[in-house]
Every structure is written in C-alpha cells, then in structure tokens.
VEXLOKE-936937 format. One record per atom (N, C-alpha, C): residue number from 1; residue in one letter; atom name; x, y, z. Coordinates in steps of 0.001 Angstrom, whole numbers. Layout:
k r a c1 c2 c3
NUM A CA X Y Z
...
***
This chain:
k r a c1 c2 c3
1 X N 44492 55991 -24854
1 X CA 43132 55595 -25135
1 X C 42181 56647 -24598
2 X N 41063 56828 -25309
2 X CA 40022 57740 -24853
2 X C 38668 57053 -24990
3 X N 37709 57588 -24279
3 X CA 36323 57143 -24425
3 X C 35514 58334 -24905
4 X N 34552 58045 -25750
4 X CA 33626 59049 -26241
4 X C 32238 58656 -25760
5 X N 31566 59578 -25091
5 X CA 30190 59340 -24660
5 X C 29280 60212 -25521
6 X N 28386 59553 -26233
6 X CA 27411 60255 -27059
6 X C 26056 60076 -26401
7 X N 25420 61181 -26110
7 X CA 24125 61177 -25429
7 X C 23070 61656 -26423
8 X N 22006 60862 -26546
8 X CA 20932 61197 -27483
8 X C 19585 60996 -26802
9 X N 18618 61794 -27207
9 X CA 17249 61618 -26727
9 X C 16363 61432 -27952
10 X N 15706 60270 -28000
10 X CA 14920 59880 -29158
10 X C 13479 60358 -28997
11 X N 12916 60864 -30092
11 X CA 11514 61296 -30083
11 X C 10611 60080 -29860
12 X N 9490 60277 -29140
12 X CA 8564 59167 -28893
12 X C 8130 58503 -30202
13 X N 7969 57209 -30153
13 X CA 7534 56330 -31249
13 X C 8621 56042 -32287
14 X N 9799 56625 -32145
14 X CA 10851 56400 -33136
14 X C 11973 55501 -32610
15 X N 11728 54835 -31508
15 X CA 12760 54008 -30884
15 X C 13244 52882 -31801
16 X N 12331 52179 -32423
16 X CA 12717 51028 -33257
16 X C 13495 51467 -34494
17 X N 13007 52454 -35269
17 X CA 13820 52895 -36414
17 X C 15175 53465 -35975
18 X N 15198 54151 -34831
18 X CA 16457 54691 -34320
18 X C 17432 53547 -34024
19 X N 16964 52526 -33312
19 X CA 17833 51397 -32943
19 X C 18465 50755 -34175
20 X N 17664 50557 -35215
20 X CA 18175 49916 -36430
20 X C 19270 50757 -37072
21 X N 19036 52041 -37209
21 X CA 20017 52915 -37856
21 X C 21247 53124 -36980
22 X N 21051 53291 -35685
22 X CA 22177 53504 -34771
22 X C 23077 52272 -34748
23 X N 22497 51107 -34821
23 X CA 23276 49857 -34856
23 X C 24159 49833 -36108
24 X N 23613 50278 -37239
24 X CA 24385 50327 -38483
24 X C 25567 51288 -38376
25 X N 25349 52432 -37728
25 X CA 26440 53396 -37554
25 X C 27548 52770 -36712
26 X N 27171 52118 -35621
26 X CA 28175 51498 -34752
26 X C 28924 50379 -35486
27 X N 28210 49583 -36260
27 X CA 28859 48503 -37014
27 X C 29858 49052 -38027
28 X N 29565 50209 -38561
28 X CA 30492 50839 -39503
28 X C 31678 51434 -38753
29 X N 31434 52028 -37597
29 X CA 32525 52608 -36798
29 X C 33535 51542 -36392
30 X N 33068 50329 -36170
30 X CA 33950 49224 -35770
30 X C 35088 49056 -36777
31 X N 34823 49345 -38039
31 X CA 35818 49176 -39100
31 X C 36762 50379 -39206
32 X N 36460 51441 -38469
32 X CA 37256 52661 -38557
32 X C 38587 52485 -37822
33 X N 39688 52976 -38397
33 X CA 40986 52856 -37724
33 X C 40960 53487 -36339
34 X N 41450 52759 -35357
34 X CA 41524 53266 -33992
34 X C 40342 52917 -33115
35 X N 39266 52395 -33701
35 X CA 38106 51995 -32897
35 X C 38472 50746 -32105
36 X N 38159 50752 -30807
36 X CA 38469 49595 -29961
36 X C 37195 48868 -29544
37 X N 36211 49608 -29029
37 X CA 34976 48955 -28583
37 X C 33855 49987 -28488
38 X N 32633 49479 -28376
38 X CA 31477 50358 -28227
38 X C 30364 49642 -27488
39 X N 29671 50396 -26639
39 X CA 28537 49853 -25874
39 X C 27409 50872 -25907
40 X N 26180 50368 -25932
40 X CA 25026 51256 -25894
40 X C 24228 51004 -24624
41 X N 23677 52078 -24088
41 X CA 22895 52020 -22856
41 X C 21618 52825 -23014
42 X N 20611 52434 -22234
42 X CA 19348 53157 -22172
42 X C 19153 53603 -20730
43 X N 18736 54835 -20539
43 X CA 18445 55357 -19208
43 X C 17286 54550 -18616
44 X N 17469 54000 -17435
44 X CA 16444 53158 -16801
44 X C 15176 53939 -16471
45 X N 15291 55247 -16271
45 X CA 14120 56067 -15946
45 X C 13508 56732 -17185
46 X N 14212 56732 -18288
46 X CA 13720 57369 -19520
46 X C 14216 56545 -20699
47 X N 13399 55614 -21202
47 X CA 13853 54698 -22253
47 X C 14218 55383 -23570
48 X N 13860 56636 -23738
48 X CA 14223 57349 -24965
48 X C 15566 58076 -24835
49 X N 16149 58027 -23664
49 X CA 17435 58668 -23405
49 X C 18511 57607 -23581
50 X N 19369 57771 -24580
50 X CA 20348 56748 -24933
50 X C 21767 57266 -24790
51 X N 22674 56336 -24534
51 X CA 24087 56644 -24411
51 X C 24874 55628 -25235
52 X N 25858 56113 -25944
52 X CA 26801 55250 -26643
52 X C 28173 55606 -26085
53 X N 28867 54614 -25581
53 X CA 30213 54841 -25056
53 X C 31166 54000 -25891
54 X N 32058 54690 -26578
54 X CA 33018 53991 -27428
54 X C 34429 54295 -26956
55 X N 35314 53349 -27208
55 X CA 36720 53488 -26842
55 X C 37529 53574 -28128
56 X N 38418 54555 -28155
56 X CA 39257 54813 -29328
56 X C 40714 54828 -28908
57 X N 41581 54451 -29806
57 X CA 43013 54436 -29554
57 X C 43531 55840 -29252
58 X N 42983 56857 -29957
58 X CA 43442 58229 -29755
58 X C 42333 59217 -30106
59 X N 42496 60437 -29656
59 X CA 41552 61498 -30001
59 X C 41567 61742 -31507
60 X N 42740 61641 -32120
60 X CA 42840 61829 -33573
60 X C 42018 60786 -34325
61 X N 42027 59530 -33844
61 X CA 41221 58481 -34486
61 X C 39738 58814 -34396
62 X N 39296 59232 -33212
62 X CA 37894 59607 -33039
62 X C 37538 60789 -33943
63 X N 38363 61818 -33935
63 X CA 38079 63018 -34741
63 X C 37985 62670 -36222
64 X N 38844 61768 -36666
64 X CA 38808 61339 -38069
64 X C 37458 60694 -38377
65 X N 36991 59804 -37500
65 X CA 35688 59163 -37706
65 X C 34561 60180 -37562
66 X N 34616 61020 -36544
66 X CA 33553 61996 -36291
66 X C 33334 62919 -37493
67 X N 34402 63326 -38136
67 X CA 34284 64273 -39250
67 X C 34214 63597 -40615
68 X N 34215 62273 -40630
68 X CA 34220 61558 -41911
68 X C 32891 61716 -42646
69 X N 32987 61710 -43946
69 X CA 31793 61760 -44792
69 X C 30913 60545 -44517
70 X N 31524 59409 -44317
70 X CA 30775 58171 -44057
70 X C 29877 58322 -42820
71 X N 30422 58860 -41738
71 X CA 29624 59054 -40517
71 X C 28534 60085 -40750
72 X N 28875 61175 -41405
72 X CA 27869 62224 -41645
72 X C 26688 61686 -42439
73 X N 26976 60904 -43474
73 X CA 25909 60329 -44297
73 X C 25052 59372 -43475
74 X N 25693 58558 -42644
74 X CA 24950 57592 -41830
74 X C 24143 58273 -40727
75 X N 24627 59387 -40216
75 X CA 23934 60086 -39129
75 X C 22765 60931 -39631
76 X N 22799 61319 -40880
76 X CA 21767 62198 -41422
76 X C 20336 61729 -41118
77 X N 20004 60448 -41331
77 X CA 18643 60009 -41018
77 X C 18349 59938 -39518
78 X N 19388 59868 -38678
78 X CA 19173 59780 -37228
78 X C 18782 61124 -36611
79 X N 19339 62203 -37115
79 X CA 19098 63506 -36490
79 X C 17613 63871 -36386
80 X N 16792 63634 -37409
80 X CA 15363 63955 -37264
80 X C 14626 63076 -36245
81 X N 15231 61956 -35862
81 X CA 14603 61067 -34877
81 X C 14857 61530 -33448
82 X N 15735 62493 -33287
82 X CA 16079 62989 -31956
82 X C 15290 64259 -31662
83 X N 14816 64369 -30423
83 X CA 14096 65583 -30059
83 X C 14990 66593 -29335
84 X N 16285 66247 -29256
84 X CA 17310 67150 -28711
84 X C 18585 66927 -29505
85 X N 19438 67914 -29479
85 X CA 20717 67772 -30156
85 X C 21591 66761 -29402
86 X N 22335 65922 -30142
86 X CA 23198 64959 -29471
86 X C 24331 65700 -28768
87 X N 24772 65128 -27653
87 X CA 25892 65688 -26893
87 X C 27031 64692 -26928
88 X N 28220 65180 -27242
88 X CA 29397 64322 -27308
88 X C 30395 64803 -26266
89 X N 30828 63869 -25413
89 X CA 31792 64173 -24361
89 X C 33009 63273 -24547
90 X N 34187 63864 -24529
90 X CA 35435 63113 -24626
90 X C 35940 62846 -23209
91 X N 36197 61582 -22912
91 X CA 36656 61180 -21585
91 X C 38062 60607 -21673
92 X N 38907 60998 -20718
92 X CA 40260 60458 -20626
92 X C 40400 59686 -19332
93 X N 41239 58682 -19341
93 X CA 41531 57936 -18113
93 X C 42368 58821 -17212
94 X N 42081 58753 -15918
94 X CA 42871 59571 -14997
94 X C 43659 58696 -14035
***
C-alpha cells in the first residue's frame, strides 16, 4: 500500500468552485482500480492551502490513475484555479 499526498494552493476567491470540482475528481478516483481511501485537509493557517491524501493498493494503481485521460480531463479546469503548481508526493509505510 502507498499514500499519495497532493498539495495545492488555491487562488483567492476560487475556493468554492475549486471544492466542487475537486470533490468530483475524488469521487471519480474512488472508482479507479486500486483506490482504497481519500481524505482532504485545509491548512489551519492558510485556508487556500489544501492537501489530499489518498491510499492506493500499489504505485502502479496510482500511476495508472494519475496518467489516465479521465483524470487529465477532470483536472483541466482545476489548474487555472491554483496560484501554484500542484505537488505530488508518494509516501510508503516504513
């Protein structure tokens, strides 16, 4: 099992449209083979700084979803809402 941490910073005033679209992406990821769970967090000191932590059965499952056309299409409207590039970190249990 692996965890993927996606870090995003949302441009001011775009929080609500971002939340709606990001929720749709996560709901679609749930149906992807190997997806186990997902949680979203907001930085307590910066409400526009968001984290998504998802658990996947394997790195191959995550990579398949990450590079899928479905994810790319769903993410396209989210990218302009971010004022920084998203950061993706792969975490392994130790």
